[in-house]
C-alpha positions in Angstrom: 13.5 -65.5 -46.9 11.5 -64.7 -49.9 8.5 -66.6 -51.3 7.3 -66.8 -54.9 3.5 -66.7 -55.5 1.7 -67.8 -58.6 -1.0 -65.3 -59.6 -3.7 -66.7 -62.1 -6.8 -65.6 -63.8 -5.2 -62.0 -64.6 -6.8 -59.7 -66.8 -4.8 -59.5 -70.2 -4.2 -55.8 -69.8 -2.6 -56.1 -66.4 1.2 -54.8 -66.5 4.1 -55.9 -64.3 3.9 -52.5 -62.5 0.1 -53.1 -61.8 0.7 -56.3 -60.4 3.6 -54.9 -58.1 1.4 -52.1 -56.9 -1.5 -54.5 -56.1 0.6 -56.8 -54.0 2.8 -54.1 -52.4 -0.4 -53.1 -50.3 0.2 -56.7 -48.4 3.9 -56.3 -48.1 7.5 -55.6 -49.7 7.5 -57.0 -53.4 11.0 -58.2 -54.5 9.6 -58.8 -58.1 6.4 -58.9 -60.1 6.1 -60.2 -63.7 3.2 -60.9 -65.9 4.1 -63.9 -68.3 3.7 -63.1 -72.2 3.5 -65.1 -75.2 6.8 -65.1 -77.0 5.4 -64.3 -80.5 2.6 -61.9 -79.8 3.8 -60.3 -76.7 0.4 -60.6 -75.2 -0.3 -61.6 -71.7 -1.0 -65.3 -71.0 -3.2 -64.4 -68.0 -0.8 -65.5 -65.2 2.3 -64.2 -63.5 4.5 -64.3 -60.5 5.1 -62.1 -57.5 8.1 -62.6 -55.1 7.5 -61.2 -51.8 10.5 -60.6 -49.5 9.0 -61.8 -46.3 7.3 -65.3 -46.0 4.7 -64.1 -43.4 3.7 -61.2 -45.7 3.4 -63.7 -48.6 1.2 -66.1 -46.7 -1.0 -63.2 -45.6 -1.1 -62.0 -49.3 -2.3 -65.6 -50.4 -5.1 -65.4 -47.5 -6.2 -62.0 -48.4 -5.9 -61.8 -52.2 -6.9 -65.3 -53.4 -10.4 -64.8 -54.9 -10.0 -60.9 -54.8 -11.1 -59.0 -57.6 -8.1 -57.2 -59.7 -9.1 -55.3 -62.8 -12.5 -57.1 -63.0 -11.1 -60.6 -62.5 -11.3 -62.9 -59.5 -7.7 -63.9 -59.2 -5.9 -67.1 -58.1 -3.1 -66.6 -55.6 -1.0 -69.5 -54.2 2.6 -70.4 -53.5 4.4 -71.2 -56.6 5.7 -74.6 -57.3 9.2 -75.3 -59.0 9.2 -75.2 -62.7 9.3 -78.7 -64.2 11.9 -79.8 -66.7 10.4 -79.3 -70.2 13.0 -81.5 -71.9 11.5 -84.8 -73.2 12.8 -87.8 -71.4 14.0 -90.9 -73.4 10.6 -92.8 -72.3 8.5 -90.2 -73.7 10.1 -89.2 -77.2 7.8 -91.1 -79.3 4.5 -90.9 -77.2 2.5 -88.9 -79.6 4.0 -90.5 -83.0 2.5 -93.4 -84.6 4.5 -96.6 -84.4 6.4 -97.9 -87.5 3.8 -100.7 -87.7 1.1 -98.1 -88.6 -0.3 -98.0 -91.9 -2.8 -95.4 -93.2 -5.6 -96.9 -95.1 -7.4 -94.6 -97.7 
């Protein structure tokens, strides 16, 4: 069984391969990806590593959380499931002024 890890506080110049190599010291890495901005292509400073073995993943969390990686103290923990980003019917107008709102100049 594999476990997906969230890696935070990454240096902006870390690549997918750098992340893979860093975590491979702790066990078999199934995948490693640094999340990038769609428009600029620049790293957002976090990523995900999927480790093939749960025990190796837990060991990586213990050993690497707070470790120095490219000059930054990184955050490592188990990734949570991605939340649904679609707005629900209840929240569609949360940030919009009501129809009764009038601007006064």
